[in-house]
VEXDREN-2710 file (C-alpha; in Angstrom, 1 decimal):
% VEXDREN-2710
k/r/px/py/pz
1/MET/76.4/134.1/108.0
2/THR/73.7/131.7/109.0
3/GLN/73.5/129.9/112.4
4/ALA/74.3/126.6/110.5
5/GLN/77.4/128.2/108.9
6/ASP/78.5/129.5/112.2
7/SER/78.2/126.0/113.7
8/LEU/80.2/124.4/110.9
9/LEU/82.9/127.1/111.2
10/ALA/83.2/126.5/114.9
11/ILE/83.5/122.7/114.4
12/HIS/86.2/123.3/111.7
13/ASN/88.2/125.6/113.9
14/SER/87.9/123.2/116.9
15/VAL/89.2/120.3/114.7
16/ASN/92.1/122.4/113.4
17/VAL/93.1/123.2/117.0
18/MET/93.0/119.6/118.0
19/ASN/94.9/118.5/114.9
20/GLU/97.7/120.9/115.8
21/ARG/97.8/119.4/119.2
22/ILE/98.0/115.9/117.7
23/VAL/100.9/116.9/115.4
24/GLN/102.8/118.4/118.4
25/ASP/102.1/115.4/120.6
26/LEU/103.3/112.9/117.9
27/TYR/106.5/114.9/117.5
28/GLU/107.2/115.0/121.2
29/LYS/106.0/111.6/122.5
30/GLY/104.5/109.5/119.7
31/TRP/100.9/109.5/120.9
32/SER/98.0/111.9/121.5
33/VAL/94.6/111.7/123.2
34/GLN/91.9/114.3/122.3
35/PRO/88.6/114.1/124.2
36/HIS/85.5/115.4/122.5
37/TYR/87.1/115.2/119.0
38/LEU/83.8/114.2/117.6
39/GLY/80.9/116.6/117.8
40/ILE/77.8/115.2/119.5
41/GLY/75.9/115.0/116.2
42/LEU/78.6/113.1/114.5
43/GLN/79.1/110.7/117.4
44/GLU/75.4/109.9/117.4
45/THR/75.4/109.5/113.6
46/LEU/78.3/107.0/113.7
47/ARG/76.8/105.2/116.6
48/GLN/73.5/104.8/114.8
49/ARG/75.3/103.4/111.8
50/LEU/77.1/100.9/114.0
51/ASP/74.0/99.9/115.8
52/GLY/72.4/99.2/112.4
53/LEU/75.3/97.0/111.4
54/GLU/75.1/95.1/114.6
55/ALA/71.3/94.6/114.2
56/GLN/72.0/93.2/110.7
57/ASN/74.7/90.8/112.1
58/ALA/77.0/92.5/109.5
59/LEU/80.2/92.5/111.7
60/THR/82.6/89.5/111.5
61/LYS/85.2/88.1/113.8
62/ALA/88.5/89.9/113.6
63/GLY/91.7/88.0/112.8
64/ILE/95.4/88.8/112.9
65/GLY/97.6/89.2/109.8
66/ARG/96.6/90.7/106.4
67/HIS/95.3/89.2/103.2
68/ASP/96.1/85.4/102.9
69/ASN/97.9/85.4/106.3
70/ASN/94.8/86.5/108.2
71/LYS/93.5/84.0/110.7
72/ILE/91.1/84.0/113.7
73/ALA/93.1/83.9/117.0
74/PRO/90.6/84.1/119.9
75/ASN/93.5/83.8/122.4
76/ILE/94.9/87.1/121.0
77/ARG/91.9/89.1/120.2
78/LYS/88.1/88.9/120.6
79/ASP/86.3/91.6/118.7
80/LEU/84.0/92.0/115.7
81/THR/84.7/94.4/112.8
82/PHE/83.2/96.0/109.7
83/TRP/85.2/98.2/107.2
84/LEU/84.1/101.8/106.6
85/ASP/83.0/102.5/103.0
86/HIS/83.6/105.9/101.2
87/GLU/80.3/105.3/99.3
88/GLN/78.3/105.1/102.5
89/ALA/77.2/108.6/103.6
90/GLN/77.7/108.2/107.3
91/ASP/81.1/106.5/106.9
92/ALA/82.1/109.2/104.4
93/VAL/81.7/112.0/107.0
94/TYR/84.1/110.3/109.4
95/LEU/86.6/109.5/106.6
96/ASN/86.5/113.1/105.4
97/LEU/87.3/114.2/108.9
98/MET/90.3/111.8/108.9
99/GLU/91.4/113.3/105.5
100/ILE/91.7/116.7/107.2
101/LEU/93.9/115.1/109.9
102/ARG/96.0/113.3/107.2
103/LEU/96.7/116.6/105.5
104/ALA/97.7/118.2/108.9
105/LEU/100.0/115.3/109.7
106/ASN/101.7/115.5/106.4
107/LYS/102.1/119.2/106.6
108/GLY/103.4/119.2/110.2
109/LEU/105.5/116.0/110.2
110/PHE/106.3/115.3/106.6
111/LEU/105.1/111.7/106.9
112/GLY/104.0/111.2/103.3
113/LEU/100.7/109.6/104.4
114/PHE/99.0/108.4/101.3
115/GLU/95.7/106.8/102.3
116/TYR/93.5/105.8/105.3
117/GLU/91.6/102.7/106.1
118/ALA/89.3/102.1/109.1
119/HIS/86.8/99.7/110.5
120/TYR/84.2/99.7/113.2
121/ALA/85.2/97.5/116.1
122/VAL/82.9/96.0/118.7
123/TYR/84.3/94.2/121.8
124/PRO/81.6/92.2/123.5
125/ALA/81.7/91.6/127.2
126/GLY/84.9/89.7/127.8
127/GLY/86.5/90.9/124.5
128/PHE/90.2/92.0/124.5
129/TYR/93.2/92.4/122.3
130/LYS/96.6/91.4/123.7
131/LYS/99.7/93.6/123.5
132/HIS/100.9/94.2/119.9
133/ILE/102.1/96.8/117.4
134/ASP/100.2/97.8/114.3
135/ALA/103.0/97.7/111.8
136/LEU/106.4/96.0/111.2
137/LYS/109.3/98.3/111.9
138/GLY/110.3/99.9/108.6
139/GLY/107.6/98.2/106.7
140/LYS/106.1/101.5/105.6
141/ASN/102.6/100.0/105.7
142/ARG/100.6/101.4/108.6
143/ILE/102.3/104.6/109.9
144/VAL/99.9/106.3/112.2
145/SER/97.1/104.5/114.1
146/THR/93.8/106.0/115.3
147/VAL/91.1/104.9/117.6
148/CYS/87.8/106.9/118.0
149/TYR/85.4/105.8/120.7
150/LEU/81.6/105.5/120.2
151/ASN/80.7/104.3/123.7
152/ASP/77.7/105.5/125.8
153/ALA/78.1/108.6/127.9
154/ASP/77.7/106.5/131.1
155/TRP/80.9/104.5/130.4
156/THR/83.0/104.2/133.6
157/GLY/86.4/102.8/134.5
158/ALA/84.7/99.8/136.0
159/ASP/83.5/98.9/132.5
160/GLY/87.0/98.0/131.4
161/GLY/88.1/98.0/127.8
162/LYS/91.0/100.4/128.4
163/LEU/93.6/101.1/125.9
164/ASN/97.1/100.7/127.4
165/LEU/100.0/102.3/125.6
166/TYR/103.5/101.0/126.3
167/ASP/107.1/102.2/125.7
168/MET/108.7/100.7/122.6
169/GLU/112.1/100.1/124.2
170/ARG/110.8/99.0/127.6
171/THR/107.7/97.1/126.5
172/ASP/106.7/96.3/130.1
173/GLU/106.6/100.1/130.9
174/LEU/103.1/101.4/130.8
175/MET/103.1/105.0/129.4
176/HIS/99.4/105.9/129.4
177/VAL/96.0/104.4/130.1
178/VAL/93.2/105.6/127.9
179/GLU/89.6/105.4/129.1
180/PRO/87.4/104.6/126.1
181/GLU/85.1/107.6/126.6
182/GLY/82.7/108.4/123.7
183/ALA/84.0/111.0/121.1
184/THR/87.6/110.7/122.2
185/LEU/90.2/110.2/119.5
186/VAL/93.5/108.5/120.2
187/VAL/96.4/108.8/117.7
188/PHE/99.8/107.1/117.9
189/LEU/102.7/106.0/115.8
190/SER/102.0/102.5/114.5
191/GLU/105.6/101.2/114.5
192/GLU/106.5/102.8/117.8
193/ILE/103.7/102.2/120.4
194/PRO/102.9/98.7/121.6
195/HIS/99.4/98.7/122.9
196/GLU/96.6/96.4/124.2
197/VAL/92.8/96.5/124.9
198/THR/92.0/95.2/128.4
199/PRO/89.0/92.9/128.8
200/ALA/85.7/94.8/128.4
201/HIS/83.0/94.2/131.0
202/ARG/80.2/95.6/128.7
203/THR/80.0/96.1/124.9
204/ARG/82.8/98.5/123.8
205/ARG/82.5/100.3/120.5
206/SER/85.0/102.3/118.4
207/ILE/86.4/103.0/115.0
208/ALA/90.0/101.8/114.5
209/GLY/92.0/103.3/111.6
210/TRP/95.4/103.5/110.0
211/PHE/97.1/106.1/107.9
212/ARG/99.4/104.4/105.3
213/CYS/102.2/105.2/103.0
214/ASN/102.0/103.9/99.4
215/ALA/104.2/100.7/99.6
216/SER/103.5/99.8/96.0
217/SER/106.4/98.8/93.7
218/ALA/106.7/97.9/90.0
219/ASP/106.2/94.2/90.8
220/ARG/104.0/94.4/93.9
221/PRO/100.9/96.6/94.3
222/ASP/99.8/97.6/97.8
223/PRO/96.1/98.0/97.7
224/LEU/93.9/98.6/100.8
225/VAL/92.4/95.6/102.5
END
């Protein structure tokens, strides 16, 4: 076995171990935080991709709501986004990693996750996202949410941009605070975990994504955004 093959096998084994932790955490408490989920090489690749998009002014202001109901609401969220594309090589590497996680979630929790969508998210200094949930209860749209951070290695607590996770029944009860450290993956149940992004004091970068069930019916298709 070559050194490159050894390295790929080590990465694969590491991801499998973390995916098992994610499955167990979601079962026990509804959320999971996995530091160093991305290897250094992949984190740098994705960050270079995002830097290029920013240089091209390709990101757009994020809104709230889907499809025709989407609207810009700067009093609720202030971030810029760009959707990942399976046809783009750098994006595809990350999407393939999430496909492995999708299979693990379906195997371990029988969630019936059908597809995954994700976008790059950039919060400029002063950017935030007020407390919300990612899916309507019982809507079977977004089932499991993910956030993967692409921030610089020198990010500190003073830089803000924390992800606060709240209790569903007692929405004022803070369960956990996630520092947006580079390469960390956060996974939580979309319908169960209210959350917010606190104001960032420097540019905060991540990939936000959602595993979905197929909510199509005979008279209403449910495509991706």
